[in-house]
C-alpha positions in Angstrom: -0.1 0.1 0.0 1.2 3.5 -0.9 2.2 5.9 2.0 0.1 8.8 2.8 1.1 11.6 5.1 -0.7 11.1 8.4 -2.5 13.6 10.5 -0.5 14.4 13.6 -2.5 15.8 16.5 -1.7 17.0 20.0 -3.1 13.5 21.2 -1.1 11.3 18.9 2.0 13.6 18.7 4.1 11.6 21.4 3.4 8.2 19.9 3.8 9.1 16.2 6.6 11.6 16.5 8.7 11.2 19.7 8.3 7.5 20.0 8.8 6.5 16.5 11.7 4.0 15.7 12.3 5.6 12.3 12.9 9.4 11.3 9.6 11.5 11.2 9.0 14.5 8.8 6.5 16.8 10.2 4.9 19.5 8.1 3.5 22.1 10.5 0.8 24.0 8.1 -2.5 25.7 8.4 -5.5 25.8 6.2 -5.2 29.5 5.3 -1.5 29.3 4.4 -1.1 29.3 0.6 2.6 28.3 0.6 1.5 25.3 2.8 -1.0 24.2 0.2 1.6 24.5 -2.4 3.9 22.1 -0.7 1.3 19.7 0.3 1.5 17.4 -2.8 5.3 17.3 -2.4 4.8 16.1 1.3 2.4 13.4 0.1 4.8 12.3 -2.6 7.6 12.0 0.0 5.2 10.1 2.3 4.7 7.5 -0.7 8.4 7.3 -1.5 9.6 6.8 2.0 6.8 4.5 3.1 8.3 1.9 5.5 11.5 3.9 6.0 10.2 7.0 7.6 6.9 8.5 8.9 5.6 11.7 7.2 2.9 13.6 8.8 1.2 16.9 8.7 0.1 18.9 11.9 -2.3 21.8 11.7 -0.9 24.6 13.9 -4.5 26.0 14.4 -5.5 22.9 16.3 -2.0 22.3 17.9 -1.0 25.6 19.2 0.9 24.3 22.2 3.1 22.2 20.2 3.7 24.9 17.7 4.7 27.1 20.6 6.9 24.4 22.2 8.9 24.1 18.9 8.9 27.8 18.2 7.1 27.7 15.0 7.2 31.3 13.7 6.5 30.8 10.0 4.7 28.2 8.1 5.2 25.9 6.4 7.9 24.6 8.8 9.0 21.1 8.4 11.0 19.3 11.1 12.9 16.0 10.9 12.7 14.1 14.1 14.9 11.3 14.9 14.7 9.4 18.4 12.4 12.0 19.6 14.7 14.9 18.9 14.7 17.7 16.0 17.7 17.0 13.8 16.7 19.2 10.9 14.4 22.1 10.1 13.3 23.5 6.8 11.2 26.7 6.7 9.0 27.6 3.6 7.7 26.1 0.4 11.1 24.7 -0.6 12.0 22.2 -3.4 11.4 18.6 -2.8 15.2 17.8 -2.8 15.7 20.1 0.1 13.1 18.0 2.2 14.4 14.5 0.9 18.0 15.7 1.7 17.0 16.6 5.3 15.3 13.1 5.6 17.9 11.1 4.0 20.4 12.5 6.5 18.4 11.1 9.5 18.0 7.6 7.9 
């Protein structure tokens, strides 16, 4: 089955992101953010390509304000790569797919 970016919420954040045994790419986004919508299909492609090797998820900052504050999200889209529960890389803005795959590859 093809991978799909999963919805990350405050209630599943610890299990999906912090306790994952593979690297996790988290796309912090919002409905009203045009650059977030622009990068959305790229995030879905990465979810498909990295299926089984990494977790790819999207977290709506409007419904997860406390987590956005904890990680000091000041602009969106912001994409974090987590490994072993720690942030190992951060990409801000609607960037090229290669920027994201490079950050994820470095954590694999």
